[in-house]
N, C-alpha and C positions, 0 to 999 in steps of 0.2 A: 504494500499500500503506500502511494507517494506521500511525502510529508505535506501536511495542510500549511498555506501560505496565505494570508490576507491579502485581497488587492487592494494596496494602501496608495497615495498620492506621494509625492519626491516627498521628501525631507525638506527642503527647501519651501515648500508649498505653508509648512505649519508657521503660525505665530504663537507665541507665548500667550498665555490667557491673562488678561485684566479686566479689572472693572468695566468697560466700555463695550467688551464682547458678549455676546448672546449664547448660550450654549442650548443644545435642546432641551426640551423643560424635564430632564432627568431628575425623579427623587428618589427618598428611601423608598416609597412604595412599590417603583418600578425597580428600585435595585433589588428589593427583597424579592420581589416577583421571580427575576432572572437567577437570584443563587439558589432560592428554594429549591429548583429543578434538581439540584444539584447537593442538597442537606449540608449549604456551609452557609456562612452568614456575615454579618460586619461583628468579629469576635473580638474579644482585647488585646489580640496579635495585630489586628489590622490596626485599630483604633492605636494603638501604640505606635506601630509603624508610620502612620501619619504624625500624630502628634511629635512624632521624634525625630521630623521631618527626614525619612528617607527616601521621599520624591526630591529627582535631582532637577525635573522640571517639569511643568503641565502644558502641552501646548496641542494647540485645535487648529482644523481646516473643515470649512463647511463648504457641501454642494446644495445642489436644491432638492436632493434627493436625500442625504448622507451627513450627519456630522462626524469627522476624524477625531478621535484625541488619540496621541502620543505621549507616552510619560516614559521614566525609567524611573526605576527602583533599585534601592541597594537590598545588596541579599543580608538576611536577617545575621547570619554565621559569619560571612566572609564579609568584611567590609570592603575590600578592595574591587568587590565583583558588583556589578549591577545589572540590573535586566531591564531589555525594552519591551514597554507594552503599548499595545497597538488597539482600539476599541472603538466601534462605529455604533453611532444611536442614529434611530429613525427619527425625522421631523418631529415625530409624535414623543421621544423622549425613551425610546423602548432601546436595548439594547441590541445591535443587529449580529453583530460578531466580536469575539474577544481574542486574543492569543498573547502569551508571555514566551519569552525564549528559555523560559526556567523549565527544567523537563516536566513540570507539574502543569504547566500553563499552554498545552497543546490547543489550537481553534481547530474549530471555530467557536469553539464554547466554552472556550477557559476561563475557569472559576479559583487560579491558585491565589495564595495570599496577596502577590502582586496586584494583580489583577485586581483583585476585591480594594487593594488600597489604594486605587488609582478611580476605582467607581466609589468610593468614598469621598475622594477628593473633589471629584464631579458633582457630588451631590452638595459638597458643604459651599462651591462654588457654585453653584447655581441658589442654593438658600442666601448668601450672604456677600457673592464678588468677591471674594479671596479665597486664596487656596495657600497652605502652608508647603513651602520646599524649602529644601536646605539651601542656607544663605551661602556666596560667592565669597570668599575672601575681600574682595572691593566691595561688599556691598557697605561695611563698617567704615565711618570717617577715621582717615590716618589717625596714630595716637604715640607714635614711636618717637616725632619732635617735640610732645609735650611733655614737661619737665615732671617727675611724679612728687606728688608731696613727702616731703621728709616725716618719716615718726619717730624716729629714734631720736637721742639725746646727743647735743654736738660731743667732740672729742676732739681735748685739747692737744695741738701740736705735741706737745713733748710728750703727753702718753703715748702718740699712735708711733712714735720713731723709738722705741727704745729697745 
């Protein structure tokens, strides 16, 4: 049997999600309807992966018929490994297909913890317009050039050179 591969747009078509974007109307009810078929849910592992910012990015591309979501989720045990997750939604917000690069996430109806974490992120994004992803090193202001507050007591020169 040949390995399944979703038909997805070129990576350059996707844009990072932001508050101005409209995603398919995906909600917790539709997520549960998809996951119930496989006996899985948004469990503690999934909510922890999302809360601990295991998602590296969340990108989206829409056509007239489908909404494509691409993400990358770090592996839970091996932090240096990350898996690309692809999900397509219908315009009505139902999961059309889902796949992940991990061994358990084979499509077209993947339901591994990485896919469920991305689904959870999509629910959060549709609800609030925000999503938690890993912070890059240049997202925080530089602080190396600012002097640190000295908390110790001054040392006399004669005591320090003895």
